[in-house]
N, C-alpha and C positions, 0 to 999 in steps of 0.2 A: 343687204344693208346699204343704205345710201346716206349722203349728207343732207341735212335739213336745209331747205332753201328759204332764206329769210332776207328781205330787203335790209339795207344798211340803215338801222335805226339808232338814234342816240336819245337817251331818256332825258326829257326836259321837264317843264313845270306842268305840262298837261299831256294826256294821251291823245293821239289822233284817231280818227275813225278807222283808218287803215290798220293801225296797231291793234285796236280793239277787235276788229273783224278777224284778223289773223289769229289772235289768241282764242277767240270764241270758236273758231273752226278747228285749230290744231291743239290747243291746250298748252302751247309752249311758244316762247318768243325770246329773241336775243337783242340786247342793247349793247352797242359797241362803245368802247372808251368811257365806261362809267367812271372809272378813277384813273388818274394819270400814273405813269410809272414811278414817280417819286413817292406817291401814296402807296402804291403796291409794295415798294421797298420798305416803307415805314411799317406797314401791316405785317410784313414778314418778320421784321425785327421785333415787333410787339409780341408776335406768336412765340418767337424764341425766348423772349424774356419771361413770358408766362409759363412756358414749358419748363424752363430752368427753375423758376420759383416753385411750381407745384411739385416737381420731382424732389427738390431739396426739402420741401415741407412734408413729403410723403402723402400728398393728396391723391386719393383714388376715386373719389366721387365729388361732384359739385351739385348741390341741391338734389341729391338722390340719384343723379345721372352718372353712371360709371364712365370713367375715362378708358380709352383703349390704348394700351402700351405696346411698343415694339422696340427695336434697336436700330440705331443709325449705322452708317458704314464703318464706324470705328468700334461697334459693339456696345455703345453707350445707350442707356435707357432713354427713350423718347416717347412722347405722347402722339399717337396718330389720329385719335379723335378727341377733340376738346369741346366743351360746351360752356354756355353762359360767359363767353369771352367779354361781352359788353359790360359785365359786372366787375371786371378786373382790369379795365383799360378805358381811360377817358377817350382815347382815339376811337375805340370801337363803340363806345356809348354815343359819341358824336355821329358816327356813321349811321346808326339807327335813327338818329334825329334828322338825317338828310331829307329835306322836303320832297326830293324826287322819289324816295321810297314810299312816302305817303301817297303819292299820285297813283301808285300801283294798286291801292285798295279799290280803285274804280273797276278793276278787272273782276272783282267779286260781286259787283252790282247784280241784283238789288240788295244783297247782304251788306252789312256795315263791317268792314274789315279793320283790323288793328295789327300793328307790328308787335311780334311776340318778344318783348324785352325780358319779361320775367315769367313766361309760361313755356310749355313744352320743354325745349332744351336751350332756349335763348339763341344767341348767335353761336353757331358751332363752327368747327373747322374739321374737315376731312382731309387728312394728309396721306394720300395714296402713294406708296413708293415701294419698290422691290429690292430690298437688301436680303441677305440670307435669313435674318431673324425678324423681318417685317411681319406685322400682325394684321395689316390692313392694305390689301392690294386691289380689291375689287368688291362689288356688292351685287347680290342677285336681284332678280326681278321682285318688285314690290310696289304697292301704292301706300300712301300715308294714312289711309282711312281707318284701318283696324285700331289705331290708337284711340280714336273716339269711342269705339265699342269697349275697349279695355277700361276706359275712364267712365263708362256707364252713361254715355250720351249718344245721341244719334249721329250719324255721319254728317259732318258739316263741310261746306266748301272751304278750301284753304289754298294758299299759294306757297311754293318753295322758291325763295329768291336766292340765287347763287352769285357770289362775288368771286371771280376767278383770279388767282394770284400767280398762275403759271400759264404760259402759252402751250396749248395742247392741240396739235393737229388731229384731224379725224383719225389718222392712222395710229395715233398713240393711245387709243382707247378713250376712257372718260365717259361722260354722260351719254346714255342711250335712252330714247323714249319711243313709245308707240303713239304717234299722233292720233288725236281724236278719241282715245279711250277714256277721256274724262267724261264722255257722254254714255259710257257703257252702263249696263244694268248693275244693280247692287250685287246680284248673284255672280256676275262675271268679275266684278271688282274684287270680290272676296275669294273666289275660287277659280278664276281664270288661269292662274299659274301657281306654282308652289313657292310660297313666299320665301325669299332669300336663298333657298337651296337651288333654284333654277337659274343657271347662268347661260343657258343656251340662246344663241342668236334667234331672233324672230324676223321673218321675211318682211314684216311691216315696220320694223324699227328704223330709226334714223339716228345718226350721230352728228357731231358738230366740229367745226374748226373754231377753236377758242383762242383768243388772244388775252394775255395777262391784262387785267383791268376791265374785261367784259363782264356784263351782268346777264344772267339768264333767269327766266321765270317759267316755272311749270306748275300746272294744276296738280294738287296733291292726289287727285283721283286718277291721274294718268299712270299707266304702267311704265316704270322706269328702272334703270339699273346703272351700275358703273362698270364699264368694260375694263378688263385687265390690260395693262400695257404690254406690248410685245417686247419691251426693252427691260433691262435690269439696271440697277444703280440709279444715279442722279437723272439720267434721261427719262426714267419712268415716273418721276415725281409729278404729282398733280395735287396742288393745294387749292381747295375751294371752301369758302365760308358760306354757310347757309343760314338764313333766318326765315321763319315762317310768318306769313301774314294770315291771320286766323279770324274766325267768326265764332259765334256761340258764347257759352257761359265763360266768364272770366275765372281762370283757375291758376293762380300764381304758384310758383315753387319757392321753397325756402330751404335752409340747411336742415330742417327737420323732415323734409319730404321723403317718403319711401321710394325705393327704386321701382318704376313701373314694370309690370309683367312683360310688356313687349320688348323692353331692353334686355331682360333675361333671355327671352326667346331668341332675339337677334344675335346675342353674343354666342349662342351655341352653334350658329350656322354661318356666320360671316368669317372671312379670313382675308 
């Protein structure tokens, strides 16, 4: 396993040919300093506010998507995977309206992409941390393509855009991808690894040195996973928000939406 080599890019009002070429080849790219530290702190506080609100209200699902619960260092209930955050915070709604995110749709060309504000799971938070009763410490190999099949449509290109709220050195685990696998055959995409249950390192995979405030983009057809931290307690915490940029048929979610089958499947094999 090695670190992903990426030039220092900052996301502006347009993408450069160098950025487009790198993403076309590797299927992943990093943009540094997407949000400043005061905004990182604001988002962390908003997450705490929504966490407390939903727990006090007994919320277990949002628009049919189940929340993932664990316990913090004091044994108090906390939410380790949240969804549709943009529907419960004007700060997060404004984030998805940031024109720099709209620029990323160019990476889906010739398809016309859109930011998933009310589709899929909206803006999610993955809060990986290792306390004795944590429920979410890592995630096995997967691509995001089977979701389309479960929804009865063909596999369509999509992007996963991550906004990172913690500094996570390569050695602390975190996002791992196999560059170039966004160009693999459909057969390999669906059966190349055992979805979510396979956590084994791959000699082709790369990891990242992430700074709080960075933004990552990876193609949803890429094999990726979240490596478990070698640490316990607060040093193991890795908070990252993801929003998909998608193509294809418009399929919004509402409070009446059923729980998708792929979420039931994933809940059985993730921890």
